[in-house]
Predicted model as a PDB file, atoms N, CA, C, CB and O in Angstrom, pLDDT in the B-factor column:
MODEL        1                                                                  
ATOM      1  N   MET A   1      -1.756  51.759  14.039  1.00 59.00           N  
ATOM      2  CA  MET A   1      -1.299  50.413  13.737  1.00 59.00           C  
ATOM      3  C   MET A   1      -2.161  49.853  12.600  1.00 59.00           C  
ATOM      4  CB  MET A   1      -1.368  49.497  15.005  1.00 59.00           C  
ATOM      5  O   MET A   1      -3.388  49.850  12.701  1.00 59.00           O  
ATOM      6  N   PRO A   2      -1.517  49.369  11.500  1.00 66.00           N  
ATOM      7  CA  PRO A   2      -2.304  48.838  10.379  1.00 66.00           C  
ATOM      8  C   PRO A   2      -2.966  47.510  10.747  1.00 66.00           C  
ATOM      9  CB  PRO A   2      -1.412  48.653   9.139  1.00 66.00           C  
ATOM     10  O   PRO A   2      -2.410  46.703  11.491  1.00 66.00           O  
ATOM     11  N   LYS A   3      -4.134  47.312  10.221  1.00 73.00           N  
ATOM     12  CA  LYS A   3      -4.882  46.076  10.478  1.00 73.00           C  
ATOM     13  C   LYS A   3      -4.294  44.948   9.628  1.00 73.00           C  
ATOM     14  CB  LYS A   3      -6.406  46.267  10.169  1.00 73.00           C  
ATOM     15  O   LYS A   3      -4.127  45.104   8.418  1.00 73.00           O  
ATOM     16  N   GLN A   4      -3.981  43.815  10.260  1.00 71.00           N  
ATOM     17  CA  GLN A   4      -3.409  42.682   9.535  1.00 71.00           C  
ATOM     18  C   GLN A   4      -4.521  41.851   8.914  1.00 71.00           C  
ATOM     19  CB  GLN A   4      -2.542  41.811  10.469  1.00 71.00           C  
ATOM     20  O   GLN A   4      -5.586  41.654   9.500  1.00 71.00           O  
ATOM     21  N   GLU A   5      -4.236  41.367   7.700  1.00 74.00           N  
ATOM     22  CA  GLU A   5      -5.197  40.498   7.046  1.00 74.00           C  
ATOM     23  C   GLU A   5      -5.125  39.109   7.672  1.00 74.00           C  
ATOM     24  CB  GLU A   5      -4.936  40.433   5.522  1.00 74.00           C  
ATOM     25  O   GLU A   5      -4.059  38.662   8.096  1.00 74.00           O  
ATOM     26  N   LYS A   6      -6.259  38.441   7.723  1.00 73.00           N  
ATOM     27  CA  LYS A   6      -6.295  37.086   8.260  1.00 73.00           C  
ATOM     28  C   LYS A   6      -5.555  36.159   7.297  1.00 73.00           C  
ATOM     29  CB  LYS A   6      -7.765  36.605   8.482  1.00 73.00           C  
ATOM     30  O   LYS A   6      -5.825  36.153   6.096  1.00 73.00           O  
ATOM     31  N   GLN A   7      -4.621  35.379   7.838  1.00 65.00           N  
ATOM     32  CA  GLN A   7      -3.830  34.475   7.011  1.00 65.00           C  
ATOM     33  C   GLN A   7      -4.679  33.282   6.588  1.00 65.00           C  
ATOM     34  CB  GLN A   7      -2.569  34.003   7.768  1.00 65.00           C  
ATOM     35  O   GLN A   7      -5.380  32.690   7.410  1.00 65.00           O  
ATOM     36  N   THR A   8      -4.616  32.931   5.312  1.00 67.00           N  
ATOM     37  CA  THR A   8      -5.315  31.739   4.831  1.00 67.00           C  
ATOM     38  C   THR A   8      -4.295  30.632   4.628  1.00 67.00           C  
ATOM     39  CB  THR A   8      -6.095  32.028   3.508  1.00 67.00           C  
ATOM     40  O   THR A   8      -3.199  30.865   4.118  1.00 67.00           O  
ATOM     41  N   TYR A   9      -4.660  29.449   5.026  1.00 60.00           N  
ATOM     42  CA  TYR A   9      -3.768  28.303   4.940  1.00 60.00           C  
ATOM     43  C   TYR A   9      -4.232  27.378   3.825  1.00 60.00           C  
ATOM     44  CB  TYR A   9      -3.710  27.548   6.286  1.00 60.00           C  
ATOM     45  O   TYR A   9      -5.426  27.244   3.554  1.00 60.00           O  
ATOM     46  N   VAL A  10      -3.259  26.750   3.191  1.00 61.00           N  
ATOM     47  CA  VAL A  10      -3.565  25.747   2.179  1.00 61.00           C  
ATOM     48  C   VAL A  10      -2.667  24.540   2.404  1.00 61.00           C  
ATOM     49  CB  VAL A  10      -3.380  26.319   0.743  1.00 61.00           C  
ATOM     50  O   VAL A  10      -1.593  24.660   2.994  1.00 61.00           O  
ATOM     51  N   GLY A  11      -3.099  23.397   1.942  1.00 59.00           N  
ATOM     52  CA  GLY A  11      -2.272  22.195   2.012  1.00 59.00           C  
ATOM     53  C   GLY A  11      -2.092  21.679   3.422  1.00 59.00           C  
ATOM     54  O   GLY A  11      -3.049  21.579   4.190  1.00 59.00           O  
ATOM     55  N   TYR A  12      -0.833  21.347   3.760  1.00 61.00           N  
ATOM     56  CA  TYR A  12      -0.542  20.687   5.027  1.00 61.00           C  
ATOM     57  C   TYR A  12      -0.208  21.668   6.143  1.00 61.00           C  
ATOM     58  CB  TYR A  12       0.595  19.725   4.848  1.00 61.00           C  
ATOM     59  O   TYR A  12       0.195  21.235   7.223  1.00 61.00           O  
ATOM     60  N   GLY A  13      -0.357  22.950   5.930  1.00 59.00           N  
ATOM     61  CA  GLY A  13       0.105  23.943   6.882  1.00 59.00           C  
ATOM     62  C   GLY A  13      -0.802  24.202   8.066  1.00 59.00           C  
ATOM     63  O   GLY A  13      -0.520  25.112   8.846  1.00 59.00           O  
ATOM     64  N   TYR A  14      -1.857  23.464   8.240  1.00 62.00           N  
ATOM     65  CA  TYR A  14      -2.745  23.724   9.372  1.00 62.00           C  
ATOM     66  C   TYR A  14      -3.456  22.453   9.803  1.00 62.00           C  
ATOM     67  CB  TYR A  14      -3.769  24.807   9.017  1.00 62.00           C  
ATOM     68  O   TYR A  14      -3.514  21.466   9.069  1.00 62.00           O  
ATOM     69  N   HIS A  15      -3.993  22.506  11.008  1.00 63.00           N  
ATOM     70  CA  HIS A  15      -4.713  21.358  11.544  1.00 63.00           C  
ATOM     71  C   HIS A  15      -5.932  21.052  10.679  1.00 63.00           C  
ATOM     72  CB  HIS A  15      -5.138  21.615  13.004  1.00 63.00           C  
ATOM     73  O   HIS A  15      -6.727  21.939  10.367  1.00 63.00           O  
ATOM     74  N   GLY A  16      -6.064  19.804  10.304  1.00 63.00           N  
ATOM     75  CA  GLY A  16      -7.187  19.393   9.478  1.00 63.00           C  
ATOM     76  C   GLY A  16      -6.860  19.362   7.999  1.00 63.00           C  
ATOM     77  O   GLY A  16      -7.665  18.897   7.192  1.00 63.00           O  
ATOM     78  N   GLY A  17      -5.696  19.849   7.639  1.00 64.00           N  
ATOM     79  CA  GLY A  17      -5.309  19.850   6.231  1.00 64.00           C  
ATOM     80  C   GLY A  17      -4.701  18.525   5.849  1.00 64.00           C  
ATOM     81  O   GLY A  17      -4.452  17.683   6.712  1.00 64.00           O  
ATOM     82  N   GLY A  18      -4.466  18.331   4.603  1.00 70.00           N  
ATOM     83  CA  GLY A  18      -3.806  17.118   4.149  1.00 70.00           C  
ATOM     84  C   GLY A  18      -4.752  16.158   3.483  1.00 70.00           C  
ATOM     85  O   GLY A  18      -5.843  16.521   3.044  1.00 70.00           O  
ATOM     86  N   ARG A  19      -4.309  14.926   3.417  1.00 74.00           N  
ATOM     87  CA  ARG A  19      -5.071  13.901   2.716  1.00 74.00           C  
ATOM     88  C   ARG A  19      -6.297  13.496   3.516  1.00 74.00           C  
ATOM     89  CB  ARG A  19      -4.199  12.683   2.438  1.00 74.00           C  
ATOM     90  O   ARG A  19      -6.259  13.461   4.746  1.00 74.00           O  
ATOM     91  N   PRO A  20      -7.378  13.191   2.822  1.00 78.00           N  
ATOM     92  CA  PRO A  20      -8.548  12.682   3.537  1.00 78.00           C  
ATOM     93  C   PRO A  20      -8.284  11.263   4.044  1.00 78.00           C  
ATOM     94  CB  PRO A  20      -9.797  12.705   2.624  1.00 78.00           C  
ATOM     95  O   PRO A  20      -7.490  10.527   3.458  1.00 78.00           O  
ATOM     96  N   LYS A  21      -8.946  10.889   5.125  1.00 81.00           N  
ATOM     97  CA  LYS A  21      -8.768   9.552   5.690  1.00 81.00           C  
ATOM     98  C   LYS A  21      -9.358   8.505   4.759  1.00 81.00           C  
ATOM     99  CB  LYS A  21      -9.417   9.456   7.084  1.00 81.00           C  
ATOM    100  O   LYS A  21     -10.370   8.737   4.098  1.00 81.00           O  
ATOM    101  N   LYS A  22      -8.705   7.344   4.720  1.00 82.00           N  
ATOM    102  CA  LYS A  22      -9.192   6.230   3.908  1.00 82.00           C  
ATOM    103  C   LYS A  22     -10.202   5.424   4.711  1.00 82.00           C  
ATOM    104  CB  LYS A  22      -8.020   5.329   3.440  1.00 82.00           C  
ATOM    105  O   LYS A  22     -10.156   5.393   5.941  1.00 82.00           O  
ATOM    106  N   SER A  23     -11.110   4.774   4.001  1.00 86.00           N  
ATOM    107  CA  SER A  23     -12.048   3.877   4.671  1.00 86.00           C  
ATOM    108  C   SER A  23     -11.287   2.619   5.112  1.00 86.00           C  
ATOM    109  CB  SER A  23     -13.254   3.508   3.728  1.00 86.00           C  
ATOM    110  O   SER A  23     -10.184   2.357   4.632  1.00 86.00           O  
ATOM    111  N   GLU A  24     -11.864   1.869   6.000  1.00 84.00           N  
ATOM    112  CA  GLU A  24     -11.213   0.651   6.506  1.00 84.00           C  
ATOM    113  C   GLU A  24     -10.895  -0.330   5.388  1.00 84.00           C  
ATOM    114  CB  GLU A  24     -12.098  -0.028   7.545  1.00 84.00           C  
ATOM    115  O   GLU A  24      -9.880  -1.024   5.446  1.00 84.00           O  
ATOM    116  N   ASN A  25     -11.751  -0.397   4.367  1.00 84.00           N  
ATOM    117  CA  ASN A  25     -11.534  -1.337   3.262  1.00 84.00           C  
ATOM    118  C   ASN A  25     -10.407  -0.908   2.343  1.00 84.00           C  
ATOM    119  CB  ASN A  25     -12.800  -1.493   2.459  1.00 84.00           C  
ATOM    120  O   ASN A  25      -9.839  -1.739   1.634  1.00 84.00           O  
ATOM    121  N   ASP A  26     -10.071   0.382   2.343  1.00 83.00           N  
ATOM    122  CA  ASP A  26      -9.021   0.886   1.463  1.00 83.00           C  
ATOM    123  C   ASP A  26      -7.643   0.879   2.115  1.00 83.00           C  
ATOM    124  CB  ASP A  26      -9.357   2.281   1.017  1.00 83.00           C  
ATOM    125  O   ASP A  26      -6.636   1.077   1.436  1.00 83.00           O  
ATOM    126  N   LYS A  27      -7.591   0.654   3.426  1.00 84.00           N  
ATOM    127  CA  LYS A  27      -6.309   0.645   4.118  1.00 84.00           C  
ATOM    128  C   LYS A  27      -5.545  -0.631   3.782  1.00 84.00           C  
ATOM    129  CB  LYS A  27      -6.510   0.771   5.643  1.00 84.00           C  
ATOM    130  O   LYS A  27      -6.142  -1.682   3.551  1.00 84.00           O  
ATOM    131  N   LYS A  28      -4.237  -0.526   3.758  1.00 85.00           N  
ATOM    132  CA  LYS A  28      -3.376  -1.675   3.478  1.00 85.00           C  
ATOM    133  C   LYS A  28      -2.733  -2.150   4.772  1.00 85.00           C  
ATOM    134  CB  LYS A  28      -2.291  -1.317   2.428  1.00 85.00           C  
ATOM    135  O   LYS A  28      -2.488  -1.355   5.680  1.00 85.00           O  
ATOM    136  N   LYS A  29      -2.465  -3.427   4.852  1.00 87.00           N  
ATOM    137  CA  LYS A  29      -1.740  -4.014   5.965  1.00 87.00           C  
ATOM    138  C   LYS A  29      -0.553  -4.769   5.410  1.00 87.00           C  
ATOM    139  CB  LYS A  29      -2.650  -4.944   6.810  1.00 87.00           C  
ATOM    140  O   LYS A  29      -0.546  -5.171   4.246  1.00 87.00           O  
ATOM    141  N   THR A  30       0.437  -4.955   6.235  1.00 91.00           N  
ATOM    142  CA  THR A  30       1.651  -5.638   5.809  1.00 91.00           C  
ATOM    143  C   THR A  30       1.896  -6.843   6.701  1.00 91.00           C  
ATOM    144  CB  THR A  30       2.863  -4.682   5.840  1.00 91.00           C  
ATOM    145  O   THR A  30       1.680  -6.786   7.911  1.00 91.00           O  
ATOM    146  N   PHE A  31       2.346  -7.927   6.099  1.00 89.00           N  
ATOM    147  CA  PHE A  31       2.842  -9.065   6.857  1.00 89.00           C  
ATOM    148  C   PHE A  31       3.957  -9.681   6.036  1.00 89.00           C  
ATOM    149  CB  PHE A  31       1.704 -10.108   7.171  1.00 89.00           C  
ATOM    150  O   PHE A  31       4.094  -9.388   4.848  1.00 89.00           O  
ATOM    151  N   SER A  32       4.735 -10.515   6.649  1.00 93.00           N  
ATOM    152  CA  SER A  32       5.876 -11.061   5.921  1.00 93.00           C  
ATOM    153  C   SER A  32       5.802 -12.580   5.879  1.00 93.00           C  
ATOM    154  CB  SER A  32       7.194 -10.610   6.563  1.00 93.00           C  
ATOM    155  O   SER A  32       5.153 -13.222   6.705  1.00 93.00           O  
ATOM    156  N   ILE A  33       6.485 -13.123   4.895  1.00 91.00           N  
ATOM    157  CA  ILE A  33       6.639 -14.572   4.786  1.00 91.00           C  
ATOM    158  C   ILE A  33       8.135 -14.847   4.803  1.00 91.00           C  
ATOM    159  CB  ILE A  33       5.950 -15.150   3.475  1.00 91.00           C  
ATOM    160  O   ILE A  33       8.942 -13.986   4.454  1.00 91.00           O  
ATOM    161  N   SER A  34       8.483 -16.025   5.202  1.00 96.00           N  
ATOM    162  CA  SER A  34       9.911 -16.364   5.229  1.00 96.00           C  
ATOM    163  C   SER A  34      10.163 -17.541   4.303  1.00 96.00           C  
ATOM    164  CB  SER A  34      10.385 -16.695   6.673  1.00 96.00           C  
ATOM    165  O   SER A  34       9.290 -18.378   4.073  1.00 96.00           O  
ATOM    166  N   GLY A  35      11.355 -17.579   3.791  1.00 96.00           N  
ATOM    167  CA  GLY A  35      11.760 -18.653   2.905  1.00 96.00           C  
ATOM    168  C   GLY A  35      13.253 -18.554   2.653  1.00 96.00           C  
ATOM    169  O   GLY A  35      13.896 -17.574   3.029  1.00 96.00           O  
ATOM    170  N   THR A  36      13.784 -19.556   2.028  1.00 97.00           N  
ATOM    171  CA  THR A  36      15.207 -19.512   1.693  1.00 97.00           C  
ATOM    172  C   THR A  36      15.411 -18.465   0.598  1.00 97.00           C  
ATOM    173  CB  THR A  36      15.728 -20.922   1.232  1.00 97.00           C  
ATOM    174  O   THR A  36      14.464 -18.115  -0.105  1.00 97.00           O  
ATOM    175  N   PRO A  37      16.617 -17.972   0.452  1.00 97.00           N  
ATOM    176  CA  PRO A  37      16.859 -17.002  -0.623  1.00 97.00           C  
ATOM    177  C   PRO A  37      16.437 -17.516  -1.999  1.00 97.00           C  
ATOM    178  CB  PRO A  37      18.324 -16.631  -0.656  1.00 97.00           C  
ATOM    179  O   PRO A  37      15.935 -16.749  -2.821  1.00 97.00           O  
ATOM    180  N   SER A  38      16.637 -18.798  -2.249  1.00 97.00           N  
ATOM    181  CA  SER A  38      16.250 -19.337  -3.559  1.00 97.00           C  
ATOM    182  C   SER A  38      14.720 -19.381  -3.707  1.00 97.00           C  
ATOM    183  CB  SER A  38      16.844 -20.754  -3.753  1.00 97.00           C  
ATOM    184  O   SER A  38      14.208 -19.154  -4.803  1.00 97.00           O  
ATOM    185  N   GLU A  39      13.994 -19.666  -2.637  1.00 97.00           N  
ATOM    186  CA  GLU A  39      12.536 -19.668  -2.691  1.00 97.00           C  
ATOM    187  C   GLU A  39      11.990 -18.261  -2.953  1.00 97.00           C  
ATOM    188  CB  GLU A  39      11.959 -20.224  -1.385  1.00 97.00           C  
ATOM    189  O   GLU A  39      11.067 -18.075  -3.746  1.00 97.00           O  
ATOM    190  N   ILE A  40      12.577 -17.286  -2.274  1.00 96.00           N  
ATOM    191  CA  ILE A  40      12.148 -15.899  -2.461  1.00 96.00           C  
ATOM    192  C   ILE A  40      12.465 -15.441  -3.887  1.00 96.00           C  
ATOM    193  CB  ILE A  40      12.836 -14.968  -1.425  1.00 96.00           C  
ATOM    194  O   ILE A  40      11.648 -14.782  -4.530  1.00 96.00           O  
ATOM    195  N   ASP A  41      13.655 -15.794  -4.373  1.00 97.00           N  
ATOM    196  CA  ASP A  41      14.018 -15.444  -5.748  1.00 97.00           C  
ATOM    197  C   ASP A  41      13.065 -16.079  -6.755  1.00 97.00           C  
ATOM    198  CB  ASP A  41      15.453 -15.879  -6.046  1.00 97.00           C  
ATOM    199  O   ASP A  41      12.719 -15.469  -7.766  1.00 97.00           O  
ATOM    200  N   GLU A  42      12.647 -17.305  -6.468  1.00 97.00           N  
ATOM    201  CA  GLU A  42      11.714 -17.991  -7.363  1.00 97.00           C  
ATOM    202  C   GLU A  42      10.363 -17.274  -7.387  1.00 97.00           C  
ATOM    203  CB  GLU A  42      11.531 -19.459  -6.928  1.00 97.00           C  
ATOM    204  O   GLU A  42       9.769 -17.100  -8.451  1.00 97.00           O  
ATOM    205  N   LEU A  43       9.877 -16.859  -6.210  1.00 96.00           N  
ATOM    206  CA  LEU A  43       8.623 -16.101  -6.158  1.00 96.00           C  
ATOM    207  C   LEU A  43       8.732 -14.822  -6.977  1.00 96.00           C  
ATOM    208  CB  LEU A  43       8.253 -15.767  -4.702  1.00 96.00           C  
ATOM    209  O   LEU A  43       7.835 -14.494  -7.754  1.00 96.00           O  
ATOM    210  N   LYS A  44       9.839 -14.100  -6.798  1.00 96.00           N  
ATOM    211  CA  LYS A  44      10.040 -12.854  -7.539  1.00 96.00           C  
ATOM    212  C   LYS A  44      10.097 -13.109  -9.040  1.00 96.00           C  
ATOM    213  CB  LYS A  44      11.324 -12.160  -7.078  1.00 96.00           C  
ATOM    214  O   LYS A  44       9.549 -12.337  -9.827  1.00 96.00           O  
ATOM    215  N   SER A  45      10.752 -14.179  -9.427  1.00 97.00           N  
ATOM    216  CA  SER A  45      10.876 -14.513 -10.842  1.00 97.00           C  
ATOM    217  C   SER A  45       9.520 -14.854 -11.457  1.00 97.00           C  
ATOM    218  CB  SER A  45      11.842 -15.681 -11.025  1.00 97.00           C  
ATOM    219  O   SER A  45       9.202 -14.405 -12.558  1.00 97.00           O  
ATOM    220  N   ILE A  46       8.729 -15.646 -10.744  1.00 97.00           N  
ATOM    221  CA  ILE A  46       7.398 -16.016 -11.248  1.00 97.00           C  
ATOM    222  C   ILE A  46       6.525 -14.778 -11.361  1.00 97.00           C  
ATOM    223  CB  ILE A  46       6.726 -17.065 -10.324  1.00 97.00           C  
ATOM    224  O   ILE A  46       5.820 -14.603 -12.355  1.00 97.00           O  
ATOM    225  N   ALA A  47       6.567 -13.916 -10.350  1.00 97.00           N  
ATOM    226  CA  ALA A  47       5.771 -12.687 -10.373  1.00 97.00           C  
ATOM    227  C   ALA A  47       6.185 -11.806 -11.548  1.00 97.00           C  
ATOM    228  CB  ALA A  47       5.923 -11.915  -9.047  1.00 97.00           C  
ATOM    229  O   ALA A  47       5.337 -11.221 -12.222  1.00 97.00           O  
ATOM    230  N   GLU A  48       7.477 -11.716 -11.786  1.00 97.00           N  
ATOM    231  CA  GLU A  48       7.977 -10.912 -12.896  1.00 97.00           C  
ATOM    232  C   GLU A  48       7.514 -11.476 -14.235  1.00 97.00           C  
ATOM    233  CB  GLU A  48       9.503 -10.841 -12.855  1.00 97.00           C  
ATOM    234  O   GLU A  48       7.191 -10.720 -15.151  1.00 97.00           O  
ATOM    235  N   THR A  49       7.483 -12.801 -14.351  1.00 97.00           N  
ATOM    236  CA  THR A  49       7.021 -13.458 -15.573  1.00 97.00           C  
ATOM    237  C   THR A  49       5.587 -13.054 -15.906  1.00 97.00           C  
ATOM    238  CB  THR A  49       7.119 -14.980 -15.430  1.00 97.00           C  
ATOM    239  O   THR A  49       5.256 -12.817 -17.067  1.00 97.00           O  
ATOM    240  N   TYR A  50       4.742 -12.977 -14.884  1.00 96.00           N  
ATOM    241  CA  TYR A  50       3.336 -12.611 -15.071  1.00 96.00           C  
ATOM    242  C   TYR A  50       3.104 -11.105 -14.967  1.00 96.00           C  
ATOM    243  CB  TYR A  50       2.476 -13.328 -14.049  1.00 96.00           C  
ATOM    244  O   TYR A  50       1.975 -10.634 -15.098  1.00 96.00           O  
ATOM    245  N   ASN A  51       4.187 -10.350 -14.730  1.00 98.00           N  
ATOM    246  CA  ASN A  51       4.114  -8.890 -14.615  1.00 98.00           C  
ATOM    247  C   ASN A  51       3.168  -8.451 -13.499  1.00 98.00           C  
ATOM    248  CB  ASN A  51       3.664  -8.282 -15.940  1.00 98.00           C  
ATOM    249  O   ASN A  51       2.376  -7.525 -13.674  1.00 98.00           O  
ATOM    250  N   ILE A  52       3.257  -9.124 -12.355  1.00 97.00           N  
ATOM    251  CA  ILE A  52       2.466  -8.763 -11.172  1.00 97.00           C  
ATOM    252  C   ILE A  52       3.404  -8.697  -9.975  1.00 97.00           C  
ATOM    253  CB  ILE A  52       1.304  -9.791 -10.921  1.00 97.00           C  
ATOM    254  O   ILE A  52       4.547  -9.146 -10.049  1.00 97.00           O  
ATOM    255  N   SER A  53       2.922  -8.143  -8.885  1.00 96.00           N  
ATOM    256  CA  SER A  53       3.734  -8.068  -7.673  1.00 96.00           C  
ATOM    257  C   SER A  53       3.751  -9.430  -6.985  1.00 96.00           C  
ATOM    258  CB  SER A  53       3.195  -6.975  -6.710  1.00 96.00           C  
ATOM    259  O   SER A  53       2.911 -10.288  -7.256  1.00 96.00           O  
ATOM    260  N   VAL A  54       4.712  -9.611  -6.100  1.00 95.00           N  
ATOM    261  CA  VAL A  54       4.790 -10.856  -5.331  1.00 95.00           C  
ATOM    262  C   VAL A  54       3.534 -11.000  -4.465  1.00 95.00           C  
ATOM    263  CB  VAL A  54       6.077 -10.883  -4.444  1.00 95.00           C  
ATOM    264  O   VAL A  54       3.002 -12.099  -4.313  1.00 95.00           O  
ATOM    265  N   SER A  55       3.066  -9.885  -3.901  1.00 94.00           N  
ATOM    266  CA  SER A  55       1.848  -9.931  -3.085  1.00 94.00           C  
ATOM    267  C   SER A  55       0.674 -10.451  -3.892  1.00 94.00           C  
ATOM    268  CB  SER A  55       1.522  -8.544  -2.523  1.00 94.00           C  
ATOM    269  O   SER A  55      -0.069 -11.321  -3.438  1.00 94.00           O  
ATOM    270  N   LYS A  56       0.512  -9.914  -5.089  1.00 95.00           N  
ATOM    271  CA  LYS A  56      -0.597 -10.343  -5.951  1.00 95.00           C  
ATOM    272  C   LYS A  56      -0.456 -11.823  -6.300  1.00 95.00           C  
ATOM    273  CB  LYS A  56      -0.646  -9.490  -7.243  1.00 95.00           C  
ATOM    274  O   LYS A  56      -1.448 -12.552  -6.317  1.00 95.00           O  
ATOM    275  N   LEU A  57       0.759 -12.267  -6.577  1.00 96.00           N  
ATOM    276  CA  LEU A  57       1.014 -13.671  -6.884  1.00 96.00           C  
ATOM    277  C   LEU A  57       0.587 -14.565  -5.723  1.00 96.00           C  
ATOM    278  CB  LEU A  57       2.499 -13.887  -7.203  1.00 96.00           C  
ATOM    279  O   LEU A  57      -0.081 -15.579  -5.928  1.00 96.00           O  
ATOM    280  N   VAL A  58       0.969 -14.192  -4.522  1.00 95.00           N  
ATOM    281  CA  VAL A  58       0.640 -14.993  -3.338  1.00 95.00           C  
ATOM    282  C   VAL A  58      -0.871 -15.011  -3.117  1.00 95.00           C  
ATOM    283  CB  VAL A  58       1.361 -14.439  -2.085  1.00 95.00           C  
ATOM    284  O   VAL A  58      -1.443 -16.070  -2.862  1.00 95.00           O  
ATOM    285  N   PHE A  59      -1.524 -13.846  -3.211  1.00 93.00           N  
ATOM    286  CA  PHE A  59      -2.977 -13.796  -3.011  1.00 93.00           C  
ATOM    287  C   PHE A  59      -3.710 -14.639  -4.044  1.00 93.00           C  
ATOM    288  CB  PHE A  59      -3.473 -12.352  -3.073  1.00 93.00           C  
ATOM    289  O   PHE A  59      -4.648 -15.359  -3.703  1.00 93.00           O  
ATOM    290  N   GLU A  60      -3.292 -14.555  -5.302  1.00 95.00           N  
ATOM    291  CA  GLU A  60      -3.955 -15.343  -6.341  1.00 95.00           C  
ATOM    292  C   GLU A  60      -3.730 -16.835  -6.137  1.00 95.00           C  
ATOM    293  CB  GLU A  60      -3.457 -14.927  -7.721  1.00 95.00           C  
ATOM    294  O   GLU A  60      -4.631 -17.637  -6.379  1.00 95.00           O  
ATOM    295  N   ALA A  61      -2.535 -17.212  -5.694  1.00 94.00           N  
ATOM    296  CA  ALA A  61      -2.252 -18.631  -5.434  1.00 94.00           C  
ATOM    297  C   ALA A  61      -3.105 -19.143  -4.283  1.00 94.00           C  
ATOM    298  CB  ALA A  61      -0.756 -18.841  -5.119  1.00 94.00           C  
ATOM    299  O   ALA A  61      -3.633 -20.253  -4.348  1.00 94.00           O  
ATOM    300  N   VAL A  62      -3.243 -18.354  -3.243  1.00 94.00           N  
ATOM    301  CA  VAL A  62      -4.064 -18.764  -2.090  1.00 94.00           C  
ATOM    302  C   VAL A  62      -5.522 -18.883  -2.507  1.00 94.00           C  
ATOM    303  CB  VAL A  62      -3.923 -17.753  -0.918  1.00 94.00           C  
ATOM    304  O   VAL A  62      -6.201 -19.828  -2.105  1.00 94.00           O  
ATOM    305  N   GLN A  63      -6.015 -17.944  -3.306  1.00 94.00           N  
ATOM    306  CA  GLN A  63      -7.395 -18.012  -3.761  1.00 94.00           C  
ATOM    307  C   GLN A  63      -7.614 -19.239  -4.636  1.00 94.00           C  
ATOM    308  CB  GLN A  63      -7.771 -16.740  -4.525  1.00 94.00           C  
ATOM    309  O   GLN A  63      -8.635 -19.912  -4.497  1.00 94.00           O  
ATOM    310  N   ALA A  64      -6.693 -19.543  -5.523  1.00 93.00           N  
ATOM    311  CA  ALA A  64      -6.820 -20.737  -6.363  1.00 93.00           C  
ATOM    312  C   ALA A  64      -6.769 -21.997  -5.520  1.00 93.00           C  
ATOM    313  CB  ALA A  64      -5.716 -20.770  -7.424  1.00 93.00           C  
ATOM    314  O   ALA A  64      -7.507 -22.948  -5.779  1.00 93.00           O  
ATOM    315  N   TYR A  65      -5.908 -22.016  -4.517  1.00 91.00           N  
ATOM    316  CA  TYR A  65      -5.767 -23.171  -3.648  1.00 91.00           C  
ATOM    317  C   TYR A  65      -7.042 -23.390  -2.824  1.00 91.00           C  
ATOM    318  CB  TYR A  65      -4.553 -22.996  -2.724  1.00 91.00           C  
ATOM    319  O   TYR A  65      -7.455 -24.528  -2.599  1.00 91.00           O  
ATOM    320  N   SER A  66      -7.650 -22.309  -2.384  1.00 91.00           N  
ATOM    321  CA  SER A  66      -8.849 -22.427  -1.531  1.00 91.00           C  
ATOM    322  C   SER A  66     -10.089 -22.824  -2.319  1.00 91.00           C  
ATOM    323  CB  SER A  66      -9.112 -21.113  -0.813  1.00 91.00           C  
ATOM    324  O   SER A  66     -11.073 -23.272  -1.729  1.00 91.00           O  
ATOM    325  N   ARG A  67     -10.061 -22.669  -3.646  1.00 86.00           N  
ATOM    326  CA  ARG A  67     -11.203 -23.076  -4.478  1.00 86.00           C  
ATOM    327  C   ARG A  67     -11.244 -24.592  -4.667  1.00 86.00           C  
ATOM    328  CB  ARG A  67     -11.140 -22.381  -5.848  1.00 86.00           C  
ATOM    329  O   ARG A  67     -12.301 -25.160  -4.938  1.00 86.00           O  
ATOM    330  N   ASP A  68     -10.097 -25.238  -4.524  1.00 68.00           N  
ATOM    331  CA  ASP A  68     -10.026 -26.691  -4.756  1.00 68.00           C  
ATOM    332  C   ASP A  68     -10.646 -27.479  -3.634  1.00 68.00           C  
ATOM    333  CB  ASP A  68      -8.594 -27.128  -4.937  1.00 68.00           C  
ATOM    334  O   ASP A  68     -10.664 -28.709  -3.681  1.00 68.00           O  
TER     335      ASP A  68                                                      
ENDMDL                                                                          
END                                                                             
């Protein structure tokens, strides 16, 4: 009986493979806000004007508001 070579695994094919875990500070969380369709459209429009995401727009607005 011929001796079989030990199989080597790469990528996601074995336990422990794949992406490394992120630190707690690098993890993202999601939450939602509610508003009328026109309010949401306005947020999207303003964000598009500044070429940023709606999330970034909201965070920057909250930070500016909290400085006052």
